[in-house]
N, C-alpha and C positions, 0 to 999 in steps of 0.2 A: 220852576223847574228845580227838581232835587238832586239829579244826577248829571254828571258831564256826559255829552253826546259822543265824545271821542274816547275817553278812558273809563267811564262809568263809575268815576270817583264821586263820593258825595259832595255836594256843593255847599252843605251846611252841616254843622254839628250841633245836635240837639242835647242840651244840658239835661242830664239824669237827674238832677235835683229840682229845677223848677220848669223844665221842658221848654225852654226858651231857645229859638234858633241862633247859631253864631256862625260867622264865616270859618271856613275849613281850617284856616291857619292859626286860629284862636286855641290856646291851650287850656284857657280858663273862661269860664262863662263871663260874658260882659254884663249881665244882669245881676248874678249873685255871687260870682267869684268862685263857683264850685269848679273843681277840675273836670275837663272834658275827656280825660283819658279813660278808656274802657277798663272796668275792673278786671283784673286777672284772676282766674280761678287758683284757689290755694293748691299747691302740689298735693298730689294723693298721700294719704297716710296710710301706712301698712300697720293695722292695728295688732297685728300678730307679732310685730317686731317693736317692743316699747323703746328700745335703745335708739330707734331712729327718729323718735319724735320727743323724747323727754330726757334730762339729765341722768347720768349713769346711776346715781344713787336711788333716784326714783325708779329707773327702769329694773334695777336689781330688786326693789320692793314689790314691783308688779310681777315679775317673774316668780319670785317666791310665793306671792298670793296666788298665783295662777296654779301652783302645785297644789295649794289648799283647796282651791275653787274645783280643781279636777276630781279630787277625792270627794268633795261634797256633791258634785255633779252625779258621780256613779251612785251615791246613796240615794240622791233624788230620783234618779231614773229607775233605781230597784223599787223605791217606794211607789212611784207611778205605775209600775207593772202590777204591784201587788194590788193597789186601789183599783185598777182598770179590771184586773181579774174578778175582783170582789164586788164590782159593779158600783162604786163609789161615785157620788156626784161631784161637781165642781172640779173636774179633770182638766178644765180650761185654765185654771190657776196653776196647776202642776205643768202643763205644757207651757204656759208663759214663763213660769220660773225656770224651767229647763232651757228655754230659748235665751233667757237673760244670762245664764251661766254660759252658754256657748258665745253669746255676744262679748261677754267679759273676756273669754279666752281668745277672742279673735276669729272664732270659727263662724263666719257669717252663713256659710251654706247650711249648717245644722240649725243655726239660730233662726233662719228663715223657715225652714221646715217645720220646726216646733211652733213658731209663732202663727204660721198659717194653720196649723192644727188647732191651736188655742182659738183663734178666730172663728173657724168652722164650728168647733164644739160651743163656743159662747153664743153663736148665732142659733144653732139647734135648741139650746137650752134656754134662749131669751135672756141671757145674763148681759145687759146692756153695759154694765160697768166694765166687765172683762172685754166685752166687744170693743168698747172704746179704747181701753188701754191696748189691746192687741192691734187695733187698726194704727193707732199712733206709733206704736213701736215697730209694727212691721214696716212703716214707712221709713222710719230712722234706718232700719237694717238695710232695706232696698237701696237708700241714697248712699249708703256707705259701700255697698257690694258693687254698685255699678252706676256710675253718674249718668248713664245713658237713659236710666230709669227714673230720672229726675221728675218728669210729670206724674208717673204713677206714685212715686214716693210722697211727693207733695200732697197729692189727693188722698192718700191713706192718712197721713198725719192731720190733715184738716178735717176730714170725717171723724177721726178719733177726738179731737178737740171739740168739734160740735156736739158729738154725743155726750162728752164728759161736761161741757158747760150746760147742756139741757138737764143733766142729773145734778147739776150743781156740786161736781166734786172736784174742788179747786186744785187739790194736790195733783190729780190726774191731768187736768186740762193744762196747768202751768208746766208739767213735764213736757206736754205737747208744745208749747211754746219754745222750750229748750230744743226739742227735737227739730222743730222748724227752723230755728236760728242756726242750728248746725248745719242743716241742709242748704240753707241759703248761704252761709259761710263757705261751705265746701264747693259752691258752685259760683263763686265770685259775686255773689249779690249782697254786697256789704251793707247797703242801707237797709235792706229788708232783714238781714241777720241782726244788725244792731238793735232795730226796733223790737224784734221778738225776744232777744237775749236780754236786753234791758227790762223789758216786761217781766220776764221770768225771774230775772235777778230781784227785782223789787218785791215781786210776791213771795219768793222763796225767804226773803228776809223777814217779811211780815209773819210768815207762818214759822219761822224757826226752822226750816229744813235745811241744816247746815250742809249735809252731805250734797244735796242737789244744788244748793247755793254754790259750793266750791266748784261742782262740774260746770256750772254755768260760768263762773268767773274764769276758769281755765280757757273755755272757748272764746270768751270776750278778750282775755289777754292775748291769745294767739291772733285774733282778728286785728286787734288795735296795735299789736307790736310789730 
């Protein structure tokens, strides 16, 4: 019997670490001593307001950088229009970059729109590299935009990782591990988040990808702090 016939309360608490059953009054697992408390989801982050999630001096730098990024985004958009009108190929890359600019600006709606366009174009042109990157990044955007889309977001990231692993594009699929770790962290799945973030951290260190290493360590710091 798993539930009380009077109040429907669970009659046992399953350890999230070793899956061992425990009496309902236990706060820690009797087998491995892991906490039995349910992980709480991290509070939502408003990426458009850096002062709400980072110290003031860093928030000021981010806001200043965003002014520069906004100018670069306008040039990028104009370049995209010129290339599209001229019939240039590899437009998927330009839509992907436009999406990344909007993502850095906290504009998740436009980031999603451009990334979906990048994904569609990469599929039409059979550009597997950009398809993998687009899927992984689209999953990241969906996870940040609406946590109710968690299943879809996770599926997109995993699909992107699988494509990039098949192509042996290590920098790409390691970014996918970071995106997956972020998604799990944002939805309170601490163990899964740590597993993917630690994997990404080690591989970024091996490849000397300092920018992405710092991004990964920032997420780890929030998760462990």
